[in-house]
Steps between C-alpha positions, in 0.01 A plus 500: 500500500219683320251229598582520871199602706593630840279345768258755638543643847255254650691202359833645616366548850354149503840355407663707774241377748554138397878541538451619856256221573766257382742663745252459782439135416875437489556661839205328665577155361867513598404624845259207532775253414762702690730451202538606141612794290251788518750770401591309182128486423445870559756605240314302234143603589438740212660264248273219616192722499557624145590154373207311648232767473590696187744313277475121517229297328386196695202307622465492878290184475780320314829637635719264298290514188704458180391839362580706808794733526770350720658658808816375670601642837873440480550682832303224667541637851241763403241222486253675735433776246448241224246324719340832583467591130313178424280545804415856390428364152236277663662157482460438873391701807753752632448350847695194380810719472533480878577129462836590342776249580275275708536125457136471403527760223645493148594866540859406573794724576599491133262413215466148364258339249304353786314823430296501182628845402872415520684345206848458646642500849724794580700615797839366403585829340598570144294226336166654412607678183627181334165333567317807372716495187401136443134595534545792259686285247216248515243773453673661205641205310299191601154617603522806274257663741437852629565435868785697654742417780599730787779435748567707813866492599665635813802723457696287745443183300611674182855427617435135413662392174192302404311827462749617241494165322125543469533861385736391221271213399185712484672767293648248257160347433321839480246414767286811463226333706721506809519786751744498790443744783796576725381610844799720581440581865873543577518273804596133510475262791796614704606827334444720199533339160816564299332753270247650738287742302744549211222468247714613209739208558215249500365660185834488319546134588150398393526691174838341435326163531259603227190580705264789449546671836295759685578665835197598707415617847373171636242656729345712224191311383451709186865459395472124542180483295674687220814281520301177478302632206823600325636149559197355321589703188866398479585249227798266466640585845410406855426789734648579839333749730746630758285616790669723756332412827561510873498201729218531750347788304207659680610394848623794715844443652553179305491602134850490346657398832749219566433192713136446409543217251306187588341644812133557583419858594385393845468782752514764227199351321237732646686809385581342163145392426360838607736683265422271206124514554513879493608474135200287401209701358260207469545234765210290376514224239634612165311436178794417275453188290820364339513512122397169350750311284462417135397146418811412297590153623339202664597174670742274316590131504818439696530125456765383256631172368773390263369534146691182415633220716878476550669350194837359597685174446617298799869564550496823300719764670305820574570769761204564728542874441439440129193289577366792703505724194332232291225449759439871537432536128252212520318672787492822303338325207228370728431822692565851370529637854828322575768765552875446532767739622871485557795703623720497188581130535238375256754334270623297798170427674344432157210734563629637169294226335189664638608846389558370149158333493298772675697827504195697617470282809863518609640773727873565510568646844877528456752445780282620785375192679313678779294687246468185288329320787286802593382544141407131490297535820326806359418328171342210687262715706124479446549174309591670174797282398686173563851621581836325462809686621842359414865575564800317644378344823783665693375844405161447661678533834533872428121519483419277797319781678281560196426126479403471867282809464349333194390214721340746742337654192347158419669510160491212254828583325714212373877544541742299287866496599764352274874435545461319829792360695862414429393306193501827301880467494752769420294810578579459868318555829346840430280341234428173682165484676570295811245652737198544271310191614534612860386850415188398312412226749476766773235692306156431654275297273768453236542201270858409406557291189835338416438308177763250387447476126326674210170313540467576870603861438221554250252352745637714784438811288145388428430421865649829619277696263196352672621510860414777746774676690868550427649224285870446435642277230871423524658433162854392420762586243643158400332278246350196671339184356124471468395221736122533499256400230320794341169379647634469856263675743638736765338639813604753757626319807544165323848354461615256235692180573731482199695187597412220740531128565379254760822513699598867505729587790487881500264764364680780317310821429621760250369744241612573146883489484530314830223257403713395202805472723291272722405287200867473400583402856224237491659341193842492668362358823296233326823372350614451858181319597336799671164627383371846587164663452511836321226758557423824316295724735376732218375756755717590796204682656275323558728199537346157450557370851284191451702366207829584667402324822376200305827477310705546815314221677564274200874576513577442866422855608796640307475819292767702323407839354725662243451853378672777309419745778634605837405291803247741639145492373531274198407142414679350799323711757164450326546124511628504858194698602267257323640197685565669834223310673650163406785407738616203296584706191848648462572779249851568372528820301738583217511866398736780401679564831676830426518792261607333175739611230514496121566178316344250267162369605614141559805618694287714727243229567784273609692763699196595704386147574187459287627294205424135426827387657419695817157339514658156463730572795211632708291188434789269583576695816136490613478127443824428684416705806 
């Protein structure tokens, strides 16, 4: 610490003044909206003042510039003080703060990237640190840049397991460019937190997780300046600053009192503002200019294509999960910013192929799927990487909240889920994704791929890499025949008719394993003089309604969907929705109707009504009715 220069008395007072101005802005803006969390802002005022006006390096004119330090407000309900900090930094007039939570304003109740100074949406608590860890990993290992990442965490949200997943991850990867600040103000939403102000317990836990940990008085500006400087000198460890604070600090009769969470100060505002203003020595504009960042990195190219076209033989048996790994390596050869990560299932999802080819661009996140998703979202911020996140599709359900928050964060992360449906066989229902299509279809702006062979899988990976928003690729465990030529073009929202004749009686729609069951059924039925049209939708969202309607009209208005998925939210419902405006089209749906059990793949397809023989019966029944 010999190089530490204590800020002079004028700088210390300026930082104190700014902290109190941030309090005033937070109180006034929440009063104007008659909602919000001013007391949660007040506990963090000194932390925010020191961070934004003494510690962080950033350009106000380019808030999301690639060289800037990053800041994540994990306790997103304290959004008013984040907005106030940027207004005091000069990004926009402080008068705009009074538009908080209005429909016409992007200063929403919790921060989202609609604002040009926000990287990830927060407010669903416990998620910010994972995103920050992804940003820090990118900075240290991919960009190899000097920017640092700061994450402000509420003590209440530290009860979330995802926080501790992120703490373990950051320590394991020695993210010494990451600083977490715990705002330990003792009070949660409805009562005191479980640890209150037991700072020594927090410290013991953080140190046990391998973090350099400092306890400070969170309203002491000089102590915070020193702690942040110390963090910048630590090597091979992330730093946690445990700030002992008081909720509503500075407000007489409200500081450290229960029942003030999420409430504007209202009638007590005059007294509160008077007391805070008395602590401000210079009420005029401050002269602090944020430190400018180093010019370490610049814009990068985020388009990617397969370095080689698919190279399969028609009829060759290849699992789509294996084709995913092959395609990922090809993308990596074309663009060095492709990044893959997994949750210790890489030898099953075949992301292992990418790790073997590009070990420096693969992140093992271990069995911690919430953190896995958060790290992916963090890595993708500021357009620094093309991110693919893989695990068993069933395990993404654990991270659904992170995924939906990713959509609100305008992320471009690509999720790849393997081991879908009963076709995985003996592992049983805990491993069988049977709700994943429904889950990802509900995500706003998402694209849901369900490729049926190796060729279409490789093209799905390529398309996903170049598609904005959340993408999901469903891959399967069983080997399936290659049915498409290597040069076959694929488009999002364009289905493929894989079997047809001039006198088809029913259109059958399936994907991957059920598409092949449909083709088997077509062979059986043709022997009985019945022809069916077989359609591969390729993307379940968007679904190709035009092709489906055209096929249905050519087959007497009769459609059968067959899917290795539960009834709700999968192929059947997507198709039914696409044809809902056409009264002369009837959709019969085959799906897994109950929680399945272990067994051989073929046995399970038959038992749960989605095998070739079941399709044959469904076609015959539909034609006889």
